[in-house]
LOFITOR-919687 format. One record per atom (N, C-alpha, C): x, y, z; residue in one letter. Coordinates in steps of 0.1 Angstrom, whole numbers, padded with zeros to 4 digits, always signed. Each point is the difference from the previous one (the first is absolute). Layout:
// residues N
XYZa
...
//
This chain:
// residues 139
-0226+0161-0409x
+0007-0007-0010x
+0004-0014+0005x
+0006+0000+0013x
+0004-0012+0006x
-0011-0010+0002x
-0012+0006+0004x
-0011-0009+0003x
-0005-0006-0013x
+0001+0007-0011x
-0004-0006-0013x
+0008-0012-0004x
+0013+0001+0002x
+0009-0011-0003x
-0002-0012+0009x
-0003+0003+0013x
-0003-0011+0009x
-0013-0007-0004x
-0010+0008-0005x
-0013-0006-0004x
+0002-0009-0012x
+0009+0004-0009x
+0003-0008-0012x
+0007-0013+0004x
+0009+0001+0009x
+0007-0012+0004x
-0009-0010+0007x
-0009+0006+0008x
-0010-0008+0007x
-0009-0007-0010x
-0004+0007-0010x
-0009-0006-0011x
+0007-0011-0007x
+0013+0002-0003x
+0008-0010-0007x
+0001-0013+0009x
+0003+0002+0013x
+0002-0011+0009x
-0013-0008+0002x
-0011+0006+0001x
-0013-0007+0003x
-0003-0011-0010x
+0001+0002-0013x
-0003-0011-0009x
+0011-0011+0000x
+0012+0004+0003x
+0011-0010+0001x
-0003-0009+0012x
-0004+0005+0011x
-0003-0008+0011x
-0011-0010-0002x
-0010+0004-0007x
-0011-0009-0003x
+0005-0011-0009x
+0008+0003-0010x
+0005-0010-0009x
+0009-0009+0008x
+0008+0005+0009x
+0009-0008+0008x
-0007-0010+0009x
-0011+0005+0005x
-0008-0009+0009x
-0005-0013-0007x
-0004+0002-0013x
-0004-0012-0008x
+0011-0009-0002x
+0012+0005-0004x
+0011-0009-0003x
+0009-0003+0012x
-0003+0005+0011x
+0008+0000+0012x
+0005-0014+0004x
-0009-0010+0001x
+0005-0013+0005x
+0012-0006-0008x
-0001+0001-0013x
+0011-0006-0008x
+0013+0008+0001x
-0002+0013-0001x
+0012+0009+0000x
+0007+0001+0013x
-0008+0000+0011x
+0006+0001+0013x
+0009-0012+0003x
-0005-0012-0003x
+0008-0012+0003x
+0012+0000-0008x
-0001+0005-0013x
+0012+0000-0008x
+0010+0011+0004x
-0005+0011+0005x
+0009+0011+0005x
+0007-0003+0013x
-0007-0007+0009x
+0005-0003+0013x
+0011-0010+0000x
-0001-0010-0008x
+0010-0010+0000x
+0014+0005-0004x
+0002+0008-0010x
+0014+0005-0003x
+0005+0009+0011x
-0009+0008+0006x
+0004+0009+0010x
+0005-0007+0012x
-0006-0011+0004x
+0005-0008+0011x
+0014-0006-0003x
+0002-0005-0012x
+0012-0006-0003x
+0011+0011+0000x
-0003+0012-0004x
+0010+0011+0000x
+0003+0003+0014x
-0010+0000+0009x
+0003+0004+0014x
+0008-0011+0007x
-0002-0013-0004x
+0008-0010+0006x
+0015+0001-0004x
+0002+0004-0012x
+0014+0001-0005x
+0007+0011+0006x
-0007+0011+0004x
+0007+0012+0006x
+0003-0003+0014x
-0008-0007+0007x
+0002-0002+0015x
+0014-0006+0003x
+0004-0011-0007x
+0013-0006+0003x
+0012+0010-0003x
-0002+0008-0010x
+0011+0009-0003x
+0002+0010+0012x
-0011+0004+0006x
+0001+0010+0011x
+0007-0007+0012x
-0003-0013+0003x
+0006-0007+0011x
+0015-0002-0003x
+0004-0003-0012x
+0014-0002-0003x
+0007+0013+0002x
-0006+0012-0003x
+0007+0013+0002x
+0002+0002+0015x
-0009-0004+0008x
+0001+0002+0014x
+0011-0009+0006x
+0002-0012-0005x
+0010-0009+0005x
+0014+0005-0003x
+0002+0007-0011x
+0013+0005-0005x
+0006+0010+0010x
-0009+0009+0005x
+0005+0011+0009x
+0000-0005+0014x
+0011-0002+0006x
+0000-0004+0014x
-0004+0011+0009x
-0007-0004+0011x
-0005+0010+0010x
+0012+0006+0008x
+0001+0013+0000x
+0011+0006+0008x
-0005+0001+0014x
+0008-0004+0009x
-0003+0000+0015x
+0004+0014+0005x
-0010+0006+0006x
+0002+0014+0006x
+0009-0001+0012x
+0009+0009+0001x
+0008+0001+0012x
-0005+0011+0008x
-0001-0002+0013x
-0006+0010+0009x
+0010+0012+0002x
-0006+0012+0002x
+0008+0012+0002x
+0007-0002+0013x
+0013+0004+0000x
+0008-0001+0012x
-0005+0008+0012x
-0006+0012-0003x
-0006+0008+0010x
-0011-0006+0008x
-0008-0009-0007x
-0011-0007+0007x
+0006-0011+0009x
+0011-0006-0004x
+0005-0012+0007x
+0010+0004+0011x
+0003+0013+0002x
+0009+0004+0011x
-0007-0002+0013x
+0006-0006+0010x
-0006-0002+0013x
-0001+0013+0007x
-0012+0003+0005x
-0003+0012+0007x
-0004-0003+0015x
+0004+0009+0009x
-0003-0002+0014x
-0013+0007+0003x
-0010-0007+0006x
-0013+0007+0003x
+0002+0008+0013x
-0009+0010+0001x
+0000+0008+0012x
-0007-0008+0011x
+0000+0005+0013x
-0006-0007+0011x
-0015-0002-0002x
-0007+0009-0005x
-0014-0001-0003x
-0003-0011-0010x
+0008+0000-0011x
-0002-0010-0010x
+0005-0013+0004x
+0010-0001+0008x
+0005-0013+0006x
-0010-0007+0008x
-0009+0007+0006x
-0011-0006+0008x
-0009-0008-0009x
-0001+0003-0013x
-0009-0007-0009x
+0008-0011-0007x
+0012+0003-0006x
+0006-0009-0009x
+0012-0007+0007x
+0005+0004+0011x
+0012-0005+0006x
+0011+0009-0002x
+0011-0002+0008x
+0011+0009+0000x
+0012-0003-0009x
-0002-0011-0008x
+0011-0004-0009x
+0000+0010-0012x
+0012+0002-0006x
+0002+0008-0012x
-0005-0009-0012x
-0008+0006-0008x
-0006-0007-0012x
-0002+0010-0011x
-0001-0006-0013x
-0003+0009-0011x
-0014+0006+0000x
-0002+0011-0007x
-0013+0007+0000x
-0011-0009-0005x
+0003-0009-0009x
-0010-0009-0005x
-0006-0009+0011x
+0010-0005+0008x
-0004-0009+0011x
-0008+0008+0011x
+0004+0013+0002x
-0006+0008+0010x
-0015+0002-0004x
-0002+0003-0013x
-0014+0002-0004x
-0008-0013+0001x
+0006-0012-0003x
-0007-0012+0001x
-0004-0003+0015x
+0009+0003+0009x
-0003-0002+0014x
-0011+0009+0005x
+0000+0012-0004x
-0010+0009+0004x
-0014-0004-0005x
+0000-0005-0013x
-0013-0006-0005x
-0004-0012+0007x
+0009-0008+0004x
-0004-0012+0008x
-0006+0005+0013x
+0005+0010+0007x
-0005+0005+0012x
-0014+0006-0002x
-0002+0007-0011x
-0013+0007-0004x
-0010-0011-0002x
+0003-0010-0008x
-0010-0011-0003x
-0003-0008+0013x
+0010-0003+0008x
-0002-0008+0012x
-0009+0007+0010x
+0001+0013+0001x
-0009+0008+0009x
-0012+0006-0007x
-0002-0003-0012x
-0012+0005-0007x
-0001+0015-0001x
+0011+0006-0003x
+0000+0015+0000x
-0003+0006-0014x
-0002-0008-0010x
-0004+0005-0013x
-0015+0004+0001x
-0003+0012-0006x
-0014+0005+0001x
-0009-0009-0008x
-0011-0003+0005x
-0010-0010-0006x
-0006+0006-0012x
-0003+0013+0000x
-0007+0006-0012x
+0010+0004-0011x
+0010+0007+0004x
+0010+0005-0010x
+0013-0007+0003x
+0003-0011-0007x
+0011-0009+0003x
+0014+0007-0001x
+0001+0011-0007x
+0013+0007-0001x
+0004+0008+0012x
-0009+0001+0010x
+0002+0007+0012x
+0004-0009+0012x
+0009+0004+0008x
+0005-0008+0011x
-0004+0008+0013x
-0008-0007+0009x
-0003+0006+0013x
+0011-0003+0010x
+0005+0010+0006x
+0012-0001+0009x
-0005-0004+0014x
+0007-0010+0006x
-0002-0003+0014x
+0010+0008+0008x
+0002-0003+0012x
+0009+0008+0009x
+0015+0000-0005x
+0004-0012-0005x
+0014-0002-0004x
+0002+0007-0014x
-0009-0001-0009x
+0001+0006-0013x
-0002+0016+0001x
-0007+0004+0010x
-0003+0015+0001x
+0014+0007+0003x
+0009-0007+0007x
+0013+0006+0003x
+0008+0002-0012x
-0002-0009-0010x
+0007+0001-0013x
-0007+0010-0009x
-0013-0001-0002x
-0007+0008-0009x
-0004+0014+0005x
-0002+0002+0013x
-0004+0012+0006x
-0014+0004-0005x
-0008-0010-0005x
-0013+0002-0004x
-0009-0012+0003x
-0013+0002+0000x
-0008-0012+0003x
-0002-0008-0012x
+0001+0005-0012x
-0002-0007-0012x
+0009+0005-0011x
+0006-0009-0008x
+0009+0004-0011x
-0003-0009-0012x
+0003+0004-0012x
-0001-0008-0012x
+0012-0010+0000x
-0002-0011-0007x
+0011-0009-0001x
+0012+0006-0008x
-0002+0009-0008x
+0011+0006-0008x
+0007+0010+0009x
-0007+0007+0009x
+0007+0010+0009x
+0007-0008+0011x
-0005-0012+0003x
+0006-0008+0010x
+0015-0003-0002x
+0004-0004-0012x
+0014-0003-0003x
+0009+0013+0002x
-0006+0011-0004x
+0008+0013+0002x
+0002+0002+0015x
-0010-0002+0008x
+0001+0003+0014x
+0009-0010+0007x
+0000-0013-0005x
+0009-0010+0006x
+0014+0003-0003x
+0003+0005-0012x
+0014+0002-0004x
+0006+0011+0008x
-0008+0009+0006x
+0006+0010+0009x
+0004-0006+0013x
-0004-0013+0003x
+0004-0007+0013x
+0011-0010-0003x
+0006+0001-0011x
+0012-0009-0003x
+0013+0008-0002x
+0010-0006+0006x
+0014+0007-0001x
+0009-0009-0008x
//
């Protein structure tokens, strides 16, 4: 039953398409012009709405900004100064990129050298697991 309805719709559309092709140049030009004008009118309204709402500045979570003291193994990589977790992660990434420890094939994996092996206790870890392992070396 559903296929019969689809066949009827297809039959109705086929003659309409042929008729539309013959009249297409005049109608298309007439239809496109008002559509463009309408689109131009809507665009400024959207921009005005965006200007009314001021952007709220995000405040960092206090837990991330608390200065943490690194362990001796981690201090060998990032230094022995107390710093927030966000800075610790940045320093570890600087070390990884400087020494080319990111896996060439699967970029989410980190290949540990001698210093990082003390922290990770593995030869290779994912970048997501890395932050968890680093946090255990912060006090």
